[in-house]
Residue, then its C-alpha position, 0 to 999 in steps of 0.5 A: m948439480s940438476v939442482i943449481y941449473l932448476l934455480i938459476s933459471i927460475s931466477i932467470v924465470v923470475a928476474v924478467f918478470f920483474f922487468f917486464a914488472f917494471v916496464r909496465a909501472v915506467k909507461t902507465g906512468q906510475y911513477d910520476d910525479d903529480y905532487t911537487p909541482s902543487v907545492r914548489m910553489l910554496f917554497d920559491d918565496e923562499l928561494v928569493k928571500k935568500e937572494k934577496d938577503e944576501p950582501i952585494q958585494k963592490k967590486p975594487 
């Protein structure tokens, strides 16, 4: 039974460590997306072309 208490306490310590590592990574900008904004302008033209290619529907 004492082994279960030991394993639970170790798992809690490891979980707290990973939580603090995750919070630190988020605060330092590790997950910021720097690539997509620079490429987004290349794909904007495709969206405009698709909208222009659609036929205009007349209202009855």
